[in-house]
PDB file of the backbone (N, CA, C, O) and the ligand in Angstrom, with CONECT records:
HET     ZN  A 101       1
ATOM      1  N   UNK A   1       8.710 -10.589   0.517  1.00  0.00           N
ATOM      2  CA  UNK A   1       8.867  -9.051   0.622  1.00  0.00           C
ATOM      3  C   UNK A   1       9.187  -8.565  -0.753  1.00  0.00           C
ATOM      4  O   UNK A   1      10.171  -8.959  -1.379  1.00  0.00           O
ATOM      5  N   UNK A   2       8.222  -7.595  -1.255  1.00  0.00           N
ATOM      6  CA  UNK A   2       8.367  -6.870  -2.618  1.00  0.00           C
ATOM      7  C   UNK A   2       9.776  -6.418  -2.622  1.00  0.00           C
ATOM      8  O   UNK A   2      10.351  -6.135  -1.571  1.00  0.00           O
ATOM      9  N   UNK A   3      10.339  -6.343  -3.766  1.00  0.00           N
ATOM     10  CA  UNK A   3      11.666  -5.738  -4.108  1.00  0.00           C
ATOM     11  C   UNK A   3      11.676  -4.312  -4.939  1.00  0.00           C
ATOM     12  O   UNK A   3      10.890  -4.044  -5.847  1.00  0.00           O
ATOM     13  N   UNK A   4      12.612  -3.543  -4.500  1.00  0.00           N
ATOM     14  CA  UNK A   4      12.875  -2.240  -5.265  1.00  0.00           C
ATOM     15  C   UNK A   4      14.193  -2.166  -5.788  1.00  0.00           C
ATOM     16  O   UNK A   4      15.117  -2.010  -4.990  1.00  0.00           O
ATOM     17  N   UNK A   5      14.444  -2.262  -7.108  1.00  0.00           N
ATOM     18  CA  UNK A   5      15.841  -2.284  -7.499  1.00  0.00           C
ATOM     19  C   UNK A   5      16.016  -0.691  -8.188  1.00  0.00           C
ATOM     20  O   UNK A   5      15.310  -0.254  -9.097  1.00  0.00           O
ATOM     21  N   UNK A   6      17.052  -0.013  -7.564  1.00  0.00           N
ATOM     22  CA  UNK A   6      17.357   1.373  -8.082  1.00  0.00           C
ATOM     23  C   UNK A   6      18.885   1.090  -8.784  1.00  0.00           C
ATOM     24  O   UNK A   6      19.897   0.689  -8.210  1.00  0.00           O
ATOM     25  N   UNK A   7      18.728   1.396 -10.051  1.00  0.00           N
ATOM     26  CA  UNK A   7      19.995   1.721 -10.780  1.00  0.00           C
ATOM     27  C   UNK A   7      20.585   3.091 -11.087  1.00  0.00           C
ATOM     28  O   UNK A   7      20.235   3.669 -12.116  1.00  0.00           O
ATOM     29  N   UNK A   8      21.437   3.626 -10.275  1.00  0.00           N
ATOM     30  CA  UNK A   8      21.919   4.901 -10.320  1.00  0.00           C
ATOM     31  C   UNK A   8      22.718   5.156 -11.643  1.00  0.00           C
ATOM     32  O   UNK A   8      23.543   4.337 -12.048  1.00  0.00           O
ATOM     33  N   UNK A   9      22.459   6.249 -12.258  1.00  0.00           N
ATOM     34  CA  UNK A   9      23.085   6.550 -13.576  1.00  0.00           C
ATOM     35  C   UNK A   9      23.523   7.975 -13.535  1.00  0.00           C
ATOM     36  O   UNK A   9      22.953   8.852 -12.885  1.00  0.00           O
ATOM     37  N   UNK A  10      24.679   8.153 -14.353  1.00  0.00           N
ATOM     38  CA  UNK A  10      25.193   9.486 -14.714  1.00  0.00           C
ATOM     39  C   UNK A  10      25.131   9.667 -16.221  1.00  0.00           C
ATOM     40  O   UNK A  10      25.064   8.734 -17.022  1.00  0.00           O
ATOM     41  N   UNK A  11      25.161  11.087 -16.561  1.00  0.00           N
ATOM     42  CA  UNK A  11      25.162  11.103 -18.071  1.00  0.00           C
ATOM     43  C   UNK A  11      26.030  12.481 -18.303  1.00  0.00           C
ATOM     44  O   UNK A  11      25.884  13.426 -17.527  1.00  0.00           O
ATOM     45  N   UNK A  12      26.809  12.536 -19.252  1.00  0.00           N
ATOM     46  CA  UNK A  12      27.682  13.683 -19.410  1.00  0.00           C
ATOM     47  C   UNK A  12      27.749  14.045 -20.863  1.00  0.00           C
ATOM     48  O   UNK A  12      27.869  13.161 -21.711  1.00  0.00           O
ATOM     49  N   UNK A  13      27.671  15.382 -21.199  1.00  0.00           N
ATOM     50  CA  UNK A  13      27.683  15.877 -22.299  1.00  0.00           C
ATOM     51  C   UNK A  13      28.589  17.000 -22.478  1.00  0.00           C
ATOM     52  O   UNK A  13      28.715  17.877 -21.623  1.00  0.00           O
ATOM     53  N   UNK A  14      29.286  16.982 -23.694  1.00  0.00           N
ATOM     54  CA  UNK A  14      30.447  17.975 -23.745  1.00  0.00           C
ATOM     55  C   UNK A  14      30.189  18.870 -24.948  1.00  0.00           C
ATOM     56  O   UNK A  14      30.232  18.402 -26.086  1.00  0.00           O
ATOM     57  N   UNK A  15      29.918  20.168 -24.712  1.00  0.00           N
ATOM     58  CA  UNK A  15      29.669  21.054 -25.621  1.00  0.00           C
ATOM     59  C   UNK A  15      30.851  21.867 -26.120  1.00  0.00           C
ATOM     60  O   UNK A  15      31.618  22.264 -25.242  1.00  0.00           O
ATOM     61  N   UNK A  16      31.127  22.178 -27.366  1.00  0.00           N
ATOM     62  CA  UNK A  16      32.169  23.089 -27.651  1.00  0.00           C
ATOM     63  C   UNK A  16      31.866  24.561 -27.150  1.00  0.00           C
ATOM     64  O   UNK A  16      32.800  25.266 -26.767  1.00  0.00           O
ATOM     65  N   UNK A  17      30.903  24.905 -27.152  1.00  0.00           N
ATOM     66  CA  UNK A  17      30.501  26.335 -26.627  1.00  0.00           C
ATOM     67  C   UNK A  17      30.474  26.316 -25.112  1.00  0.00           C
ATOM     68  O   UNK A  17      31.265  27.062 -24.532  1.00  0.00           O
ATOM     69  N   UNK A  18      29.716  25.606 -24.453  1.00  0.00           N
ATOM     70  CA  UNK A  18      29.274  25.630 -23.046  1.00  0.00           C
ATOM     71  C   UNK A  18      30.112  24.713 -22.197  1.00  0.00           C
ATOM     72  O   UNK A  18      29.948  24.707 -20.977  1.00  0.00           O
ATOM     73  N   UNK A  19      30.995  23.943 -22.774  1.00  0.00           N
ATOM     74  CA  UNK A  19      31.957  22.966 -21.736  1.00  0.00           C
ATOM     75  C   UNK A  19      31.093  21.792 -21.394  1.00  0.00           C
ATOM     76  O   UNK A  19      29.981  21.657 -21.905  1.00  0.00           O
ATOM     77  N   UNK A  20      31.584  20.956 -20.549  1.00  0.00           N
ATOM     78  CA  UNK A  20      31.043  19.940 -19.969  1.00  0.00           C
ATOM     79  C   UNK A  20      29.603  20.005 -19.068  1.00  0.00           C
ATOM     80  O   UNK A  20      29.449  20.941 -18.284  1.00  0.00           O
ATOM     81  N   UNK A  21      28.779  19.182 -19.189  1.00  0.00           N
ATOM     82  CA  UNK A  21      27.722  19.355 -18.175  1.00  0.00           C
ATOM     83  C   UNK A  21      27.405  17.719 -17.834  1.00  0.00           C
ATOM     84  O   UNK A  21      27.724  16.757 -18.533  1.00  0.00           O
ATOM     85  N   UNK A  22      26.764  17.709 -16.694  1.00  0.00           N
ATOM     86  CA  UNK A  22      26.678  16.382 -16.053  1.00  0.00           C
ATOM     87  C   UNK A  22      25.223  16.381 -15.626  1.00  0.00           C
ATOM     88  O   UNK A  22      24.618  17.420 -15.362  1.00  0.00           O
ATOM     89  N   UNK A  23      24.608  14.992 -15.563  1.00  0.00           N
ATOM     90  CA  UNK A  23      23.405  14.869 -14.872  1.00  0.00           C
ATOM     91  C   UNK A  23      23.396  13.471 -14.166  1.00  0.00           C
ATOM     92  O   UNK A  23      24.108  12.521 -14.491  1.00  0.00           O
ATOM     93  N   UNK A  24      22.450  13.493 -13.114  1.00  0.00           N
ATOM     94  CA  UNK A  24      22.482  12.244 -12.427  1.00  0.00           C
ATOM     95  C   UNK A  24      20.910  11.768 -12.583  1.00  0.00           C
ATOM     96  O   UNK A  24      20.068  12.521 -13.072  1.00  0.00           O
ATOM     97  N   UNK A  25      20.631  10.554 -12.155  1.00  0.00           N
ATOM     98  CA  UNK A  25      19.164   9.958 -12.223  1.00  0.00           C
ATOM     99  C   UNK A  25      19.370   8.632 -11.978  1.00  0.00           C
ATOM    100  O   UNK A  25      20.380   8.198 -11.424  1.00  0.00           O
ATOM    101  N   UNK A  26      18.344   7.887 -12.417  1.00  0.00           N
ATOM    102  CA  UNK A  26      18.290   6.437 -12.004  1.00  0.00           C
ATOM    103  C   UNK A  26      16.980   5.818 -12.824  1.00  0.00           C
ATOM    104  O   UNK A  26      16.057   6.511 -13.252  1.00  0.00           O
ATOM    105  N   UNK A  27      17.071   4.552 -12.938  1.00  0.00           N
ATOM    106  CA  UNK A  27      15.960   3.799 -13.356  1.00  0.00           C
ATOM    107  C   UNK A  27      15.479   2.836 -12.095  1.00  0.00           C
ATOM    108  O   UNK A  27      16.356   2.394 -11.353  1.00  0.00           O
ATOM    109  N   UNK A  28      14.258   2.550 -11.880  1.00  0.00           N
ATOM    110  CA  UNK A  28      13.851   2.043 -10.880  1.00  0.00           C
ATOM    111  C   UNK A  28      12.944   0.928 -11.139  1.00  0.00           C
ATOM    112  O   UNK A  28      11.958   1.171 -11.834  1.00  0.00           O
ATOM    113  N   UNK A  29      13.120  -0.262 -10.689  1.00  0.00           N
ATOM    114  CA  UNK A  29      12.010  -1.197 -10.893  1.00  0.00           C
ATOM    115  C   UNK A  29      11.401  -1.640  -9.445  1.00  0.00           C
ATOM    116  O   UNK A  29      12.049  -2.108  -8.509  1.00  0.00           O
ATOM    117  N   UNK A  30       9.984  -1.377  -9.489  1.00  0.00           N
ATOM    118  CA  UNK A  30       9.187  -1.852  -8.118  1.00  0.00           C
ATOM    119  C   UNK A  30       8.450  -2.849  -8.636  1.00  0.00           C
ATOM    120  O   UNK A  30       7.631  -2.786  -9.553  1.00  0.00           O
ATOM    121  N   UNK A  31       8.909  -4.102  -7.764  1.00  0.00           N
ATOM    122  CA  UNK A  31       7.965  -5.407  -8.010  1.00  0.00           C
ATOM    123  C   UNK A  31       6.529  -4.932  -7.856  1.00  0.00           C
ATOM    124  O   UNK A  31       6.227  -4.153  -6.952  1.00  0.00           O
ATOM    125  N   UNK A  32       5.658  -5.383  -8.715  1.00  0.00           N
ATOM    126  CA  UNK A  32       4.223  -5.050  -8.752  1.00  0.00           C
ATOM    127  C   UNK A  32       3.749  -3.879  -8.969  1.00  0.00           C
ATOM    128  O   UNK A  32       2.541  -3.645  -8.942  1.00  0.00           O
ATOM    129  N   UNK A  33       4.761  -2.892  -9.241  1.00  0.00           N
ATOM    130  CA  UNK A  33       4.176  -1.420  -9.343  1.00  0.00           C
ATOM    131  C   UNK A  33       4.778  -0.858 -10.568  1.00  0.00           C
ATOM    132  O   UNK A  33       4.469   0.286 -10.901  1.00  0.00           O
ATOM    133  N   UNK A  34       5.706  -1.635 -11.352  1.00  0.00           N
ATOM    134  CA  UNK A  34       6.163  -1.182 -12.503  1.00  0.00           C
ATOM    135  C   UNK A  34       7.585  -0.347 -12.354  1.00  0.00           C
ATOM    136  O   UNK A  34       8.252  -0.319 -11.320  1.00  0.00           O
ATOM    137  N   UNK A  35       7.892   0.280 -13.505  1.00  0.00           N
ATOM    138  CA  UNK A  35       9.166   0.964 -13.582  1.00  0.00           C
ATOM    139  C   UNK A  35       8.851   2.409 -13.535  1.00  0.00           C
ATOM    140  O   UNK A  35       7.821   2.914 -13.984  1.00  0.00           O
ATOM    141  N   UNK A  36       9.938   3.103 -12.888  1.00  0.00           N
ATOM    142  CA  UNK A  36      10.129   4.569 -12.947  1.00  0.00           C
ATOM    143  C   UNK A  36      11.321   4.778 -13.745  1.00  0.00           C
ATOM    144  O   UNK A  36      12.408   4.264 -13.481  1.00  0.00           O
ATOM    145  N   UNK A  37      11.085   5.569 -14.756  1.00  0.00           N
ATOM    146  CA  UNK A  37      12.460   6.208 -15.562  1.00  0.00           C
ATOM    147  C   UNK A  37      12.783   7.522 -15.208  1.00  0.00           C
ATOM    148  O   UNK A  37      12.102   8.484 -15.564  1.00  0.00           O
ATOM    149  N   UNK A  38      13.893   7.614 -14.455  1.00  0.00           N
ATOM    150  CA  UNK A  38      14.458   8.929 -14.309  1.00  0.00           C
ATOM    151  C   UNK A  38      15.704   9.092 -14.678  1.00  0.00           C
ATOM    152  O   UNK A  38      16.492   9.775 -14.023  1.00  0.00           O
ATOM    153  N   UNK A  39      16.072   8.359 -15.985  1.00  0.00           N
ATOM    154  CA  UNK A  39      17.289   8.410 -16.603  1.00  0.00           C
ATOM    155  C   UNK A  39      17.744   9.884 -16.635  1.00  0.00           C
ATOM    156  O   UNK A  39      16.928  10.800 -16.738  1.00  0.00           O
ATOM    157  N   UNK A  40      19.054  10.075 -16.546  1.00  0.00           N
ATOM    158  CA  UNK A  40      19.636  11.399 -16.794  1.00  0.00           C
ATOM    159  C   UNK A  40      19.868  11.767 -18.285  1.00  0.00           C
ATOM    160  O   UNK A  40      20.117  10.897 -19.121  1.00  0.00           O
ATOM    161  N   UNK A  41      19.780  13.055 -18.581  1.00  0.00           N
ATOM    162  CA  UNK A  41      20.130  13.352 -19.943  1.00  0.00           C
ATOM    163  C   UNK A  41      20.985  14.699 -19.754  1.00  0.00           C
ATOM    164  O   UNK A  41      20.350  15.741 -19.592  1.00  0.00           O
ATOM    165  N   UNK A  42      22.227  14.735 -19.764  1.00  0.00           N
ATOM    166  CA  UNK A  42      22.902  16.064 -19.761  1.00  0.00           C
ATOM    167  C   UNK A  42      22.986  16.608 -21.123  1.00  0.00           C
ATOM    168  O   UNK A  42      23.297  15.958 -22.121  1.00  0.00           O
ATOM    169  N   UNK A  43      22.683  17.856 -21.081  1.00  0.00           N
ATOM    170  CA  UNK A  43      22.856  18.746 -22.204  1.00  0.00           C
ATOM    171  C   UNK A  43      22.931  20.230 -21.894  1.00  0.00           C
ATOM    172  O   UNK A  43      22.712  20.601 -20.740  1.00  0.00           O
ATOM    173  N   UNK A  44      23.225  21.098 -22.843  1.00  0.00           N
ATOM    174  CA  UNK A  44      23.577  22.564 -22.501  1.00  0.00           C
ATOM    175  C   UNK A  44      22.291  23.069 -21.661  1.00  0.00           C
ATOM    176  O   UNK A  44      22.414  23.647 -20.581  1.00  0.00           O
ATOM    177  N   UNK A  45      21.035  22.791 -22.274  1.00  0.00           N
ATOM    178  CA  UNK A  45      20.056  23.423 -21.391  1.00  0.00           C
ATOM    179  C   UNK A  45      18.776  22.337 -21.318  1.00  0.00           C
ATOM    180  O   UNK A  45      18.639  21.357 -22.050  1.00  0.00           O
ATOM    181  N   UNK A  46      18.105  22.657 -20.517  1.00  0.00           N
ATOM    182  CA  UNK A  46      16.987  21.725 -20.141  1.00  0.00           C
ATOM    183  C   UNK A  46      17.493  20.199 -19.958  1.00  0.00           C
ATOM    184  O   UNK A  46      16.935  19.242 -20.494  1.00  0.00           O
ATOM    185  N   UNK A  47      18.534  20.118 -19.193  1.00  0.00           N
ATOM    186  CA  UNK A  47      18.945  18.857 -18.808  1.00  0.00           C
ATOM    187  C   UNK A  47      17.937  17.980 -17.918  1.00  0.00           C
ATOM    188  O   UNK A  47      17.232  18.549 -17.084  1.00  0.00           O
ATOM    189  N   UNK A  48      17.881  16.779 -18.074  1.00  0.00           N
ATOM    190  CA  UNK A  48      17.058  15.891 -17.232  1.00  0.00           C
ATOM    191  C   UNK A  48      18.167  15.529 -15.929  1.00  0.00           C
ATOM    192  O   UNK A  48      18.997  14.653 -16.173  1.00  0.00           O
ATOM    193  N   UNK A  49      18.190  16.083 -14.770  1.00  0.00           N
ATOM    194  CA  UNK A  49      18.843  15.470 -13.745  1.00  0.00           C
ATOM    195  C   UNK A  49      17.960  15.274 -12.380  1.00  0.00           C
ATOM    196  O   UNK A  49      17.145  16.124 -12.024  1.00  0.00           O
ATOM    197  N   UNK A  50      18.172  14.233 -11.753  1.00  0.00           N
ATOM    198  CA  UNK A  50      17.204  13.884 -10.562  1.00  0.00           C
ATOM    199  C   UNK A  50      18.228  13.705  -9.484  1.00  0.00           C
ATOM    200  O   UNK A  50      19.266  13.091  -9.734  1.00  0.00           O
ATOM    201  N   UNK A  51      18.006  14.177  -8.373  1.00  0.00           N
ATOM    202  CA  UNK A  51      18.816  13.943  -7.151  1.00  0.00           C
ATOM    203  C   UNK A  51      18.288  12.589  -6.629  1.00  0.00           C
ATOM    204  O   UNK A  51      17.250  12.066  -7.034  1.00  0.00           O
ATOM    205  N   UNK A  52      19.152  12.047  -5.639  1.00  0.00           N
ATOM    206  CA  UNK A  52      18.600  10.836  -4.964  1.00  0.00           C
ATOM    207  C   UNK A  52      17.379  11.079  -4.249  1.00  0.00           C
ATOM    208  O   UNK A  52      16.514  10.203  -4.258  1.00  0.00           O
ATOM    209  N   UNK A  53      17.193  12.185  -3.614  1.00  0.00           N
ATOM    210  CA  UNK A  53      15.884  12.661  -2.881  1.00  0.00           C
ATOM    211  C   UNK A  53      14.818  12.517  -3.729  1.00  0.00           C
ATOM    212  O   UNK A  53      13.794  11.927  -3.385  1.00  0.00           O
ATOM    213  N   UNK A  54      15.009  13.108  -5.027  1.00  0.00           N
ATOM    214  CA  UNK A  54      13.908  13.152  -5.890  1.00  0.00           C
ATOM    215  C   UNK A  54      13.412  11.658  -6.466  1.00  0.00           C
ATOM    216  O   UNK A  54      12.278  11.467  -6.906  1.00  0.00           O
ATOM    217  N   UNK A  55      14.465  10.622  -6.387  1.00  0.00           N
ATOM    218  CA  UNK A  55      14.192   9.469  -6.997  1.00  0.00           C
ATOM    219  C   UNK A  55      13.529   8.614  -5.681  1.00  0.00           C
ATOM    220  O   UNK A  55      12.732   7.688  -5.831  1.00  0.00           O
ATOM    221  N   UNK A  56      13.966   9.056  -4.499  1.00  0.00           N
ATOM    222  CA  UNK A  56      13.134   8.164  -3.528  1.00  0.00           C
ATOM    223  C   UNK A  56      11.920   8.832  -3.204  1.00  0.00           C
ATOM    224  O   UNK A  56      11.076   8.116  -2.665  1.00  0.00           O
ATOM    225  N   UNK A  57      11.571  10.211  -3.427  1.00  0.00           N
ATOM    226  CA  UNK A  57      10.164  10.552  -3.359  1.00  0.00           C
ATOM    227  C   UNK A  57       9.369   9.986  -4.529  1.00  0.00           C
ATOM    228  O   UNK A  57       8.190   9.693  -4.333  1.00  0.00           O
ATOM    229  N   UNK A  58       9.862   9.827  -5.609  1.00  0.00           N
ATOM    230  CA  UNK A  58       8.961   9.286  -6.762  1.00  0.00           C
ATOM    231  C   UNK A  58       8.660   7.903  -6.490  1.00  0.00           C
ATOM    232  O   UNK A  58       7.540   7.500  -6.804  1.00  0.00           O
ATOM    233  N   UNK A  59       9.594   7.005  -5.887  1.00  0.00           N
ATOM    234  CA  UNK A  59       9.310   5.793  -5.359  1.00  0.00           C
ATOM    235  C   UNK A  59       8.089   5.680  -4.314  1.00  0.00           C
ATOM    236  O   UNK A  59       7.135   4.902  -4.326  1.00  0.00           O
ATOM    237  N   UNK A  60       8.390   6.603  -3.497  1.00  0.00           N
ATOM    238  CA  UNK A  60       7.304   6.627  -2.348  1.00  0.00           C
ATOM    239  C   UNK A  60       5.859   7.005  -2.930  1.00  0.00           C
ATOM    240  O   UNK A  60       4.828   6.469  -2.524  1.00  0.00           O
ATOM    241  N   UNK A  61       5.900   7.973  -3.911  1.00  0.00           N
ATOM    242  CA  UNK A  61       4.801   8.444  -4.554  1.00  0.00           C
ATOM    243  C   UNK A  61       4.009   7.123  -5.318  1.00  0.00           C
ATOM    244  O   UNK A  61       2.793   6.937  -5.288  1.00  0.00           O
ATOM    245  N   UNK A  62       5.013   6.262  -6.005  1.00  0.00           N
ATOM    246  CA  UNK A  62       4.457   5.214  -6.736  1.00  0.00           C
ATOM    247  C   UNK A  62       3.869   4.268  -5.881  1.00  0.00           C
ATOM    248  O   UNK A  62       2.854   3.682  -6.259  1.00  0.00           O
ATOM    249  N   UNK A  63       4.415   4.012  -4.667  1.00  0.00           N
ATOM    250  CA  UNK A  63       3.929   2.924  -3.745  1.00  0.00           C
ATOM    251  C   UNK A  63       2.755   3.596  -2.897  1.00  0.00           C
ATOM    252  O   UNK A  63       2.196   2.933  -2.023  1.00  0.00           O
ATOM    253  N   UNK A  64       2.402   4.854  -3.146  1.00  0.00           N
ATOM    254  CA  UNK A  64       1.178   5.299  -2.480  1.00  0.00           C
ATOM    255  C   UNK A  64       1.288   6.117  -1.261  1.00  0.00           C
ATOM    256  O   UNK A  64       0.262   6.334  -0.618  1.00  0.00           O
ATOM    257  N   UNK A  65       2.432   6.600  -0.865  1.00  0.00           N
ATOM    258  CA  UNK A  65       2.697   7.417   0.158  1.00  0.00           C
ATOM    259  C   UNK A  65       3.774   8.624  -0.206  1.00  0.00           C
ATOM    260  O   UNK A  65       4.964   8.444  -0.462  1.00  0.00           O
ATOM    261  N   UNK A  66       3.142   9.781  -0.173  1.00  0.00           N
ATOM    262  CA  UNK A  66       4.109  10.974  -0.240  1.00  0.00           C
ATOM    263  C   UNK A  66       4.149  11.839   0.959  1.00  0.00           C
ATOM    264  O   UNK A  66       3.266  12.597   1.359  1.00  0.00           O
ATOM    265  N   UNK A  67       5.451  11.578   1.530  1.00  0.00           N
ATOM    266  CA  UNK A  67       5.688  12.336   2.702  1.00  0.00           C
ATOM    267  C   UNK A  67       5.875  13.856   2.435  1.00  0.00           C
ATOM    268  O   UNK A  67       6.549  14.213   1.468  1.00  0.00           O
ATOM    269  N   UNK A  68       5.331  14.706   3.217  1.00  0.00           N
ATOM    270  CA  UNK A  68       5.375  16.131   2.847  1.00  0.00           C
ATOM    271  C   UNK A  68       6.682  16.666   2.882  1.00  0.00           C
ATOM    272  O   UNK A  68       7.060  17.607   2.184  1.00  0.00           O
ATOM    273  N   UNK A  69       7.468  15.960   3.830  1.00  0.00           N
ATOM    274  CA  UNK A  69       8.888  16.660   3.993  1.00  0.00           C
ATOM    275  C   UNK A  69       9.864  15.382   4.392  1.00  0.00           C
ATOM    276  O   UNK A  69       9.597  15.001   5.531  1.00  0.00           O
ATOM    277  N   UNK A  70      10.634  14.824   3.937  1.00  0.00           N
ATOM    278  CA  UNK A  70      11.612  13.803   4.350  1.00  0.00           C
ATOM    279  C   UNK A  70      13.164  13.920   3.576  1.00  0.00           C
ATOM    280  O   UNK A  70      13.251  14.068   2.357  1.00  0.00           O
ATOM    281  N   UNK A  71      14.060  13.853   4.254  1.00  0.00           N
ATOM    282  CA  UNK A  71      15.324  13.700   3.794  1.00  0.00           C
ATOM    283  C   UNK A  71      15.637  12.391   3.103  1.00  0.00           C
ATOM    284  O   UNK A  71      14.692  11.616   2.958  1.00  0.00           O
ATOM    285  N   UNK A  72      16.863  12.025   2.642  1.00  0.00           N
ATOM    286  CA  UNK A  72      17.265  10.727   2.175  1.00  0.00           C
ATOM    287  C   UNK A  72      17.093   9.570   2.907  1.00  0.00           C
ATOM    288  O   UNK A  72      16.534   8.574   2.449  1.00  0.00           O
ATOM    289  N   UNK A  73      17.654   9.670   4.288  1.00  0.00           N
ATOM    290  CA  UNK A  73      17.647   8.631   5.122  1.00  0.00           C
ATOM    291  C   UNK A  73      16.103   8.356   5.555  1.00  0.00           C
ATOM    292  O   UNK A  73      15.745   7.181   5.645  1.00  0.00           O
ATOM    293  N   UNK A  74      15.354   9.200   5.773  1.00  0.00           N
ATOM    294  CA  UNK A  74      14.036   9.112   6.205  1.00  0.00           C
ATOM    295  C   UNK A  74      13.304   8.520   5.126  1.00  0.00           C
ATOM    296  O   UNK A  74      12.500   7.638   5.430  1.00  0.00           O
ATOM    297  N   UNK A  75      13.446   8.875   3.793  1.00  0.00           N
ATOM    298  CA  UNK A  75      12.805   8.192   2.775  1.00  0.00           C
ATOM    299  C   UNK A  75      13.056   6.749   2.639  1.00  0.00           C
ATOM    300  O   UNK A  75      12.143   5.943   2.459  1.00  0.00           O
ATOM    301  N   UNK A  76      14.350   6.413   2.730  1.00  0.00           N
ATOM    302  CA  UNK A  76      14.648   4.893   2.872  1.00  0.00           C
ATOM    303  C   UNK A  76      14.034   4.206   4.122  1.00  0.00           C
ATOM    304  O   UNK A  76      13.724   3.015   4.094  1.00  0.00           O
ATOM    305  N   UNK A  77      13.875   4.950   5.167  1.00  0.00           N
ATOM    306  CA  UNK A  77      13.232   4.289   6.274  1.00  0.00           C
ATOM    307  C   UNK A  77      11.597   4.193   5.977  1.00  0.00           C
ATOM    308  O   UNK A  77      10.950   3.240   6.410  1.00  0.00           O
ATOM    309  N   UNK A  78      11.127   5.011   5.382  1.00  0.00           N
ATOM    310  CA  UNK A  78       9.768   4.924   4.979  1.00  0.00           C
ATOM    311  C   UNK A  78       9.483   3.774   4.027  1.00  0.00           C
ATOM    312  O   UNK A  78       8.572   2.974   4.243  1.00  0.00           O
ATOM    313  N   UNK A  79      10.280   3.709   2.971  1.00  0.00           N
ATOM    314  CA  UNK A  79      10.145   2.723   1.996  1.00  0.00           C
ATOM    315  C   UNK A  79      10.312   1.154   2.659  1.00  0.00           C
ATOM    316  O   UNK A  79       9.539   0.236   2.380  1.00  0.00           O
ATOM    317  N   UNK A  80      11.440   1.031   3.566  1.00  0.00           N
ATOM    318  CA  UNK A  80      11.484  -0.179   4.202  1.00  0.00           C
ATOM    319  C   UNK A  80      10.226  -0.479   5.111  1.00  0.00           C
ATOM    320  O   UNK A  80       9.756  -1.601   5.304  1.00  0.00           O
ATOM    321  N   UNK A  81       9.757   0.719   5.640  1.00  0.00           N
ATOM    322  CA  UNK A  81       8.653   0.563   6.633  1.00  0.00           C
ATOM    323  C   UNK A  81       7.478  -0.093   6.096  1.00  0.00           C
ATOM    324  O   UNK A  81       6.813  -0.924   6.714  1.00  0.00           O
ATOM    325  N   UNK A  82       7.187   0.430   4.589  1.00  0.00           N
ATOM    326  CA  UNK A  82       6.127  -0.117   3.829  1.00  0.00           C
ATOM    327  C   UNK A  82       6.437  -1.777   3.492  1.00  0.00           C
ATOM    328  O   UNK A  82       5.562  -2.449   2.946  1.00  0.00           O
ATOM    329  N   UNK A  83       7.503  -2.256   3.795  1.00  0.00           N
ATOM    330  CA  UNK A  83       7.710  -3.781   3.508  1.00  0.00           C
ATOM    331  C   UNK A  83       8.458  -4.023   2.327  1.00  0.00           C
ATOM    332  O   UNK A  83       8.504  -5.167   1.875  1.00  0.00           O
ATOM    333  N   UNK A  84       9.158  -2.910   1.671  1.00  0.00           N
ATOM    334  CA  UNK A  84       9.820  -3.127   0.495  1.00  0.00           C
ATOM    335  C   UNK A  84      11.433  -3.346   0.892  1.00  0.00           C
ATOM    336  O   UNK A  84      11.997  -2.739   1.802  1.00  0.00           O
ATOM    337  N   UNK A  85      12.051  -4.333   0.025  1.00  0.00           N
ATOM    338  CA  UNK A  85      13.533  -4.504   0.144  1.00  0.00           C
ATOM    339  C   UNK A  85      14.062  -3.720  -0.972  1.00  0.00           C
ATOM    340  O   UNK A  85      13.659  -3.883  -2.123  1.00  0.00           O
ATOM    341  N   UNK A  86      15.021  -2.815  -0.623  1.00  0.00           N
ATOM    342  CA  UNK A  86      15.726  -2.082  -1.675  1.00  0.00           C
ATOM    343  C   UNK A  86      17.058  -2.410  -1.942  1.00  0.00           C
ATOM    344  O   UNK A  86      17.939  -2.336  -1.086  1.00  0.00           O
ATOM    345  N   UNK A  87      17.262  -2.812  -3.225  1.00  0.00           N
ATOM    346  CA  UNK A  87      18.626  -2.800  -3.661  1.00  0.00           C
ATOM    347  C   UNK A  87      19.187  -1.730  -4.687  1.00  0.00           C
ATOM    348  O   UNK A  87      18.475  -1.190  -5.533  1.00  0.00           O
ATOM    349  N   UNK A  88      20.501  -1.489  -4.526  1.00  0.00           N
ATOM    350  CA  UNK A  88      20.914  -0.193  -5.319  1.00  0.00           C
ATOM    351  C   UNK A  88      22.213  -0.756  -6.015  1.00  0.00           C
ATOM    352  O   UNK A  88      22.920  -1.627  -5.508  1.00  0.00           O
ATOM    353  N   UNK A  89      22.441  -0.169  -7.208  1.00  0.00           N
ATOM    354  CA  UNK A  89      23.660  -0.387  -7.908  1.00  0.00           C
ATOM    355  C   UNK A  89      23.966   0.789  -8.650  1.00  0.00           C
ATOM    356  O   UNK A  89      23.107   1.504  -9.167  1.00  0.00           O
ATOM    357  N   UNK A  90      25.338   1.008  -8.706  1.00  0.00           N
ATOM    358  CA  UNK A  90      25.973   2.197  -9.386  1.00  0.00           C
ATOM    359  C   UNK A  90      26.272   1.929 -10.674  1.00  0.00           C
ATOM    360  O   UNK A  90      27.205   1.154 -10.887  1.00  0.00           O
ATOM    361  N   UNK A  91      25.627   2.448 -11.662  1.00  0.00           N
ATOM    362  CA  UNK A  91      26.031   2.140 -13.089  1.00  0.00           C
ATOM    363  C   UNK A  91      26.297   3.623 -13.733  1.00  0.00           C
ATOM    364  O   UNK A  91      26.488   4.642 -13.068  1.00  0.00           O
ATOM    365  N   UNK A  92      26.272   3.541 -15.104  1.00  0.00           N
ATOM    366  CA  UNK A  92      26.530   4.706 -15.893  1.00  0.00           C
ATOM    367  C   UNK A  92      25.585   5.016 -17.041  1.00  0.00           C
ATOM    368  O   UNK A  92      25.773   6.009 -17.744  1.00  0.00           O
TER     369      UNK A  92
HETATM  370 ZN    ZN A 101      26.087  24.164 -25.652  1.00  0.00          ZN2+
END
C-alpha cells in the first residue's frame, strides 16, 4: 500500500507595524508521486497559508482525482479509497 506522509506546519511573523500574523500549511510526501510543498509563510501581506482542506485537495489532484466538492473527512476517505495509507504529524 503506497504511503502519504503529511507534516503539518505553522509559521508566525511579528511585525512592529501590523502585529503578529500566522499561517498554516504542510509538506507532503507521496510515495511514487513526489512531494508537495505547501509550506506556510506568515507575513504582513501575501502570506502563504493553506487550510487542511486545500492540502487534502492538492493530494487528490496529485494522485489524479479531483473531487468537485468535498470536505476534509470526505477527502480522507477518497484518498484511502484509492489505496493510500496516510500518516500525519504535527510540526512547526
Ligand atoms: Zn507589517
